[in-house]
N, C-alpha and C positions, 0 to 999 in steps of 0.2 A: 522581132516583136513590134506591133503597132500600138503605141500608147493610146489609151482611151482619151477622147477629146473632151475637154471641159468647156461646156458652152458658157460664155460670159453673159448669163441671163439673170434677170431678177426673178425671185420666186414670189413676188408680191401678187401677181395674177393667180398663182396656185393657191395662195392663202385666201384670197378673196372669193374664188369661185368654188372651193371646197373639193370634195372627194372626186367629183366628175373630172376635174382637171388633172388630178393625180392618176386616175385611170387612163386618161388620154396620154399622159407622160409615159406611163408604163407601156402603153400600146406602141408608142414610137420607139421605145428602147427594148421591146420584148425579146428580140433575137439574142442580144448579149446576155440578158438576165435569164432567159430560158436555157441557154447553153450553160450558164453558171449554175443554175438550179439542177440541171441534169447531171452535173458532176457529183451531186449529193444524193439525188433521188433518181428513180428510173421507171416511173409510169405517169401517165397524163393526169390521173386522179390526184396523185400527190402534188404534181406540179400546179394544178389549179388551186389546191389548198394553199400552196406556198405563195402564189401571187395574191390570193384573197387575203391571207394573213398580213402580207407585207403592205398591201394598199391600206388596209385598216390601220396598221401600226404607223405608217407614214402620216396618214391623216391625223391620227391622235397626237403624234409627237411634233407635228409641224410648228406649233407655236414656240417650241423650245429650240428650233433650228436658228442658230445665231450667225451662220455664215462663215465660221472659222475654216471650213473646208468647202469644196464644191458641193452643190446639191446632189450630184450623181454619186459622189463618194459617200455622202451622208446616207443616201438611200441604200447604197451597197452594203453599208455596215448593218442596217436594219435587215436587209434581205439575207445576209449571211447568218445573222442570229436566228432567223426563221428557218433557214436551211438546217442549221444544227439541231434545232428543236424537232423538226420533222424527221430528220435522219436518225436521231436518237430514239424517237418514240414510234417510228413507223412499224406497222404490223403487216403492211402490204408487201407482196413479193414482186420481184422484178419480172415483168411480163411483156414489156413493150420497149425493150432496149433497141436503140437504133442499130441495125445490122451494119450500116456503113462505118460507124465509129464505135462499134461494140468493143473491140480489142482495146482501144484507147481508154474508154471509160472504165473498162474492167481493170486495166493497169493502174489508172488513177485511184480506183477504189481500194487498192491494196496498200496505198500509202498511209502513214500515220496521220493523225489529226492535223497538226499545224503544218507538217510537210505538204500534205495534200492541199491545204488552203493556200499556202505560199505559191505552189505551182499553178493552181487553178486561177488565182487572182492575177498572177503575172502573165501566164501564157494562154489562158482561156478567156478571162475578162479583159486582159490586155492593158492593165494599168501599171504604172511605174513601181519599182521596188520600194521607193520612199512612201508612196501612198499605201501600198500593200502592207508595209511595216506599221504604218499608222493604224490601219484597219485591224490588224492582228495585235496591236498594242505591244509590239516588240521593237527593239532597236534595228537599224539598218544592217548592222553586222550580224545580228541574230537571223535576220531575214535571209542574208546570203548563206548562212549555215543551213537553214531550212531548205533553200533552193538546191544547194549542193547535195544534201542527203536525199532530197526528193528525186532529183535527176539520177542520182546513183541507184536508188531503188527502182526507178523506171527502167533503167538499163537491164536490171535483172529480170523485170517482168516482160519487157518488150524485145530485149536483145537475146544474146546467146548465153547470158548469165555468167560470163567470165568475170571473176572478181577483180577489183582494182588493186594492182600491185605496186603502184607508184608511191613515192615518198609522201607520207601523210602531212608533213609540215608545209607542203606546197598546195595541198588540196584547197585551202581557203582562198587561193589566188586564181583558181581556174576561171570562175565566172567573170571576174573583173578583167582578166587577161583576154578572154574570148570576146567580151563586149567592148574591149579597147578602152577601159577606164582605169586600168591598173597604173599606179604611180610608176614613173619612168625608171627609177632606180630598181624597184621590185621587178619590173618587166624585164630589164636587162639581166638581173640575177636569175629569174626563172628561165629565160631563154638559154643562158649559159649552162644552167643545171640540166635542162632537157637535152641539150646537145650531147652531154656526156652520160645521160641516164636512159638506157633503152626501155626500162619499165615505165618511166614517166612519159616517154614518147608515145608508147602504146596506150598508156592510161589516158593521156590528154586527148589523143585522137578518138578513142572510144567515147570519152565524155563529150567531145565536140559533136560527134555524130548525133547523140541523143539530144544535145542542146539545140542543134540546128533543126532537128525534127520538132522540138517544142517551140522554137522561135517561129516556125512556119505554121504552127497550130492555129493561130488566129485566122489566117487566110483559109486554111483547110475547113474550118468550122463555119465559114460564111454560108455554105450550102446546107448547114444543119437545119432540118425541117421543123418548123413550128406549125402544129396542126391548124388548119384554117378556122376551126370553130373554137380554138383555145380561149382567146380573149372574150369571145361572146359568152362562153360558159362562165367565166369569172364575172363578167358584167351582170349576168343573170343572177348569180348568187348575191351580189351586192344589192341588186334591185329587190330581191326577196327579203334581204335583211332590212332594207328601208321600209318595205311594206309591213313586215312583222312589227317593226318599231312603232309605226303609225297606228296599227291595230291595238297594240298594247297600251298606247297613250289613251285611245278612246275608251278601252275597258277601265283604265285607271280613273278616268273622269267619272264614269258611271258608278264606280265604287265609292267615290268621295262622299256621297250623301249617306250611304249605309255606314261608312266609317265614322261620319260625324255623329250619328245616333249611338254607335258603339262607344265612341269616346265620351259622349255625354253620360252614358250609363256608368262607364268606368270612373269618371270624375265623381259621380254621386257616391259610388261605393268607397272611393278613396277618402271621402270626408270622414267616414266612420273608422276606416282601418289605417289611414296614412300615418298617424302618430305612432302606432305600434310598429309599422314597417321601418320607420326612420330610426327608432330606438334600437330595434332588433339588429338591423344591419350595421349600425354604428358600432355595436359591441362585437359583432361576429365576423365582419369582413374588413381585412386590413387594407386591401387595394382601394384607394379612395375613388378612382374612376369607376371601377366595377360597382362599388357601393352606391354611387349616385344613380346608376342604371337600375340596380336592384330596388332601391328605395322608391323609385317611380314605377316599379313593375314593368320595366322595359327589357328585361333579359332573364335568362335562366341561370340560377345558381347551381353549379355542378361540383362534384367531388370525384373526378375520374383520375386514376393514378396508374402509372406504368414505370418500371425501373429497368435499366440496362447498364451493366458493368459499373454499379455504384452511383449512377446518376438517376435521380428520381424526378419525374415530370408529372405535375398535376394540372389538369384542366379545371380552372376555377369557375368559369362562367362563359356564357355566349350571349351576344346581342345581335339580332338580325333585323334588317329592314330592306327596302327596295334599293338602297345605295350600296350596301356591303354587308358582310357578316364578320363581326369581331369575335375573336377567340382569346380569352384571357388565360394566361398560363403562369405556372411557377416552376422554376428549375432549381433543384437542390443537389449539390455535389456532396454526397455523404462520406466521401473518402478524403477530400482535400478542400482547401479554402479557395475554390475557383467559382467565378460567376460566369454563366453561359447564357447566350441568347440563341433562339432558333435561327439558323443561317437563312437569310432572306431569299436567296436565289435558288438553292438546291436542297435546302434543309428539310422541306416538308412537301407533302402532296395530298390532294384529296382524291382518293381512289375512285369515288363515284361522282366526280365533278361533272362529267358530261350528262349524267342522268338527272341530277337534282339542282344544278347551278346554272345561272344565266350568264352566258359568255359574251353578251353584248357590251358589257362594261369591263373595267379593269380593276383588279384589287389594288388597294392603296398601301403604300409602304409607311411603316411607323418605326423611326429610328429608336435605338435604345434610350431609355430615360434613366440617366445616372444621378439626377438631382432629387428624385423623390425620396421621401423619408424611408419608404419601404425598402428601397434598394441600397440604403446606407446603414441598415441595422445589422445585417449579417453578411460576412464575407463569402459565404458559400451558397447564398440564395439570391435569385433574381426573379422579379415579377415583371411580366411584359404582356404584349398583345400582338397578334398578327391579323391582318385584314384579308378576308377571303371574298370570293364572288358572292353576290346575293343569290338567294334561293329562287327557283322557278315558281314553286308553289308556296302556300302559306306555312308549311312546316315540313320537316324532313330530318333524317339522321345522316350526319356527315361522317364518312369514314376517313379519319384524319391520321396520317402516318408521318411521323418525324424520324428522320434518319441522320441528320447532321446538325451539330451545335457549334457555335463559334464562341471562343473564349474572349471575354472582355478584358481590356487592359486599362486599369485606372490611371496608369502613368502615361498613356498615349497622348500625343498632341491632337489627335482626332477628338472632336467635341463629343462624339458618340461612343468613345472608348474602344473603337475598333482599331486593330493594329494595321500597320502598312502591309501591302500585299505580300512582301517577302517574309513577313514575320507572323502571318496569320497562324493561329493554333486552332485545331478542330477536335471535336470529340464525336465519334460516329457510333451508331447503334440503331436499334429499332424500338420505337415506342408507338404502339397502336391504340387509337381511341375511336369510339363511336359516340358522337356528340349529338344529342337531340336538340333541335332549335325550332323556335316558332317566330315567324316574321311579324314584326310590329308595323303598324300603319304609319304613313307619312302625311303631313298636311301641306297642301299647296295653296299659295296665295297668288292670285293673278294681279300683276302690277301694271300700271299704265302711267308712266312718268318718264319724261326726258330731261336731260341736262346736256351741257356742252363741256368737253374737255379739250383745251387748246383750240377752241373754235369748231370742234368736230362733234356732231350729235351722238349722244350715247343714250340708249333706251333701256329701261328696266322692265323686263317682261314677267318674271316669275320668282317667287321665293318659296323654296321647299324646305320645310322643317321636318327632318327625320330624326329618329332617336340617336343615330351615330354621327350625323353631319347636318350642316345647314348649307344649302346650295342657292346661290344667287345666279339666276339666268338673265343675261343681258345681251344687247346687240349694239354693234358699232356701225355707223353709217360709213359706207365706202365709196360714195359717188362724188364727193367734193374734190375738185382738182387741187393740186399743189401740196397737199399734206395728207398723210394717212397714219392711223394708229396701228402699229404692229403688235404691241403688247400693252394691256392696261392692267396695272396691279392695284389691288385693294389692300388696305391696312387692316380694317376690322369692320364688324357690324355691331351695332348697339341696340339692344332690346330691353326695355324696362330697367334702364341704368346698368345693364350688364353687357360687357364687351366680349366678343369672341374674335380671335385672330384668324386671318386668312391662311389657307393652306400654303406652305412654303414652296410648293411646286407650281404655283401659278394657275392660269386659266387653261381650259381645254375647249377645242372647237366642238360644235354640235352639228349634226346633219339637219339642216333646215333649209327648205326650198320655198318658204312662204314669200320672201322678198329678196331678190338678188341684189338689191342695193344695201342690204344690211348683212353683216356677219354676226352670227349668233354664237355666244360662248357661255360657259358656266364656270364659276369659281366655288370651291369648297371652303367652308369655314368650320371651326369647331362647333360641336352641337350645343343648342340651347336645351337645357333640361328643366322641366317644370316652368315653362314660360308661356304666357298667353298674350302674344304681342298685339298691340294696337298701332304701333308705329315702329319703323325700323330706320336707323340712322346709318348711312353708308359713308365710310371714311376712305377716300382714295389715298394711295401711296405714291405711285409714279406712273409715268407713261413713256413708252418707247415709240418714237415717231420716225417716219420716213418723210423727208422734205424734198420736193422737186425743185431743183435750181440748176438749170442747164448752163453749161459753159464749155466751150471748145478751145483747146490749147493746141496750136500747131507745133509739130515736132520737126526739127531740122537737124539731120545727122551731121551737117557741115558745121554747126555751131559748137562752141565749147560749153561744157557743163561743169558745175551746177548753174541753173537758171531758176528764177523765181517768178511767181505770178500771184495775184490777189484773188481770193475766193472766199465768200461768206465771212468777210471781215478778217481773214487770216492770210499771212504770207506763206505760201507753199513752195517748197524747193523741189525741182527736178534734179536730183543729185547725180544721176548717171543715165546715159543713153548710149548703149554699147551694142553695135550690130555684130552678130556672130551666130554660133550654133550652141546654145540658144542666144537670141537677142535679149539683153537685160535692160530693164527700165526700173529706176528706183526713185520714189518720191517720198518726201518727209516733211514733217511739221512738228517740232519739239515744243512749240509755245502752246501750252494748254490752258493758261489762265484766261478766263472769259471767252474761250473758244466755243463757237456755236455748234460745231459738229464733233462727233466721236469717231465716225468712220465715213469714208467717201464711197459713193456708188458710181463706178465709172467703167469705161471700156477703152481699149487701145485699138485703133484702126491702122492697118498697114497700107502702103502704097498700092499693093495688089491685094484688094480685099478678098480675093479668093484663095490666097495662099496661107492664111493664118490658120494653122491646124489646132493649136491649143495654147492656153495661157495659164501657167501655174503661178500662184501667188503665195508669198510668205509675208508675214507681218510681225511687227514688234509694237508693244504698247505699254502703258503705265496705268495702274489703278489709283484713283484719286478720291479722297473723301470730301465731305461737305466744306471743310476748312482749307482745302488745297493741299493737304498732306499726301505725299506720293508713297506708294507701296510698290517697290520693284519686284522683279521676278524671284529674288531670294528671300523676300519677306514671308514669314509664316504667321499670317493673321487670318483667323476665321472670317470668311466673307461677310457673314451675317452680323459680325461685330463692328464692321466699318460703317460709319454713319453716312448715309446717302452716297454710296459708291458709284463712280462712273469710270468706264474703261475707255481711254483715249488711244487710238492707234497713232503711233509716232512715225513709223517707217513701213512702207508697203513696197515690196520688191516683186517684180513680174519677170518671168521667163517666157519668151514667146518663141514658139517652134512652128516651122512650116509644115504643110501637109506632107511633102515629100522629104525623104532623108537627104540631108545636105543642103536643103533650101533655106536661105537666110530671110528672115522677116525684117523689113525696113519700116519702122513705125512712121506714121504720117500725122496722126492726130490723137490727142487725149480728150475723150468725150466724157465730161462729168455730168451725170444725170441728176444728182442730188446727194443727200447725206442722211445719216442716222444720228439721232440725238435722244437723250433721256432728260425728262423734266420731272422733278419731284413736286408733289401736290399736297395741299392742305385743304382741298375742297371737301365739303360735307354736303350730303343730300339726305333730306328727310322725306320718307315715303309713308303715307298713311295706309294701314291695312284694314281699315274699317269700311 
């Protein structure tokens, strides 16, 4: 097997230049990802959809990429998730299978879910077992079990189908033994046993044949054909999406004048009817959030009900705008004292989503609310909401299907009352609803104000006040050398002495090509209901910065280690420099008080710059609050309850491998490019809306 190379690159240029750079990155890596995708799908139309979805998802999630893994590993995890979605939902038939590799992919397709993914990631994508285990969220030992059972199944599909008759207690050691990583004592024990056991001799030989075939698979797939027009078709779809978005924005601007007149009429009517609405819904609607929408005539009150196996679900109301569609529900367990929420990943679906909903945005996630009065009155009733995509047109009927509920655990350490993965309890059934909704208008305010954050210009472009959310659109200047803003977090917005908090999931990038020197983003806040703002006050929370500060440290394998050097006001230790297969370099800095940086951005160069094949990095760190209190790995403290948390890396270990097997990498120089740091802010900006 040839391990996938991890390029020691910075993703800052990708963040700054947007989706075009992500497309170029996929173009450069299209062969390995195309081959990986073909392991799940089997025609070009599906493959184009796979790349299109993956590029859009990577672009959306890029602000949340923290660098704990390599960029390629992170992209691979998103790509695999898209593969699963398309392979589960695909209605297209296999019509374009590669004749050259048809038998191979047919055999792979017979494997069970995780078995198949373990084999594909290891032998098709060519990544290490450790990285594959991380992607599949299983232990390395479990990964080895999956590989063994996968190779065992492949033998039945590709070989003569002869069953394995060897001693089962030794099966777990086959892979490590053949890859020469088995512990010496176990290796000796296995060889002694094999010498005396004819069944195990035949067993291991057959297993080795299949494993050698899979180990050479990476090279065999080098000639796997990617159609010449493949990436051009994907790029054309992305260009069409951008064109559609621009056309929609133009239409929205034209509608703003009409909407202003409509809103003026509604305001006049509300003068005469508002008092009645407030009193009526105060008495008749228990859900305070839904009540606020209904009192302002911003949503539909509903009374839809369905029951399955003693669990009754009511759809209480719906609120729709250009941002999202909110559905408010109530779940009652009529048989026992259980509280359930709709399982957020697989628990529901919109059966006519493609026909009536706009897929250019993403639904928002709302965690369970266990603190509300409504959810603490009855032990068998829970009231909550789910976020769906916005409607394409002004109104429509949503075919909403619920199939899976998740049980809340009031004793759980999880702040949302959700159990740990191994203890999750579900309730399945079928609850069908047809929900009529009417989309309410949003109000956009054009802003024209700049400020500076840590010396970097920040421009406020637009404020969107929608019934279900408030959105602040802003831009960060990216042309100043020496320092860049990676993430800018807001605490709150204040309008008419009322504050709303920023969305806990931070900012998202927007497709904007107006000025390449500015990166455009948007942040969601809670909605302002019944507000006519004249001024908005923006409260910053924190900023994550990348600081350029170059320093080269010569590495000499003839010297004794540890050795120290000064950088950014700190003493950093090179604890180990050990040449071998792999070569190991360890640097550390345990002094975190008044430390300027949280993590270093660096690369290691070898004497022969052409023989460094890959660099794998592991790290250790500590979470520290505003007062310097440290929270180790064993501490169970909700992150959001820690005041001004910062995560400092204390140890960074690198394993350097050569391009060719058996080739030792001799480090020559440690090149530090700069570092990442977090600054907490108390800056306030006042923006007039008049």
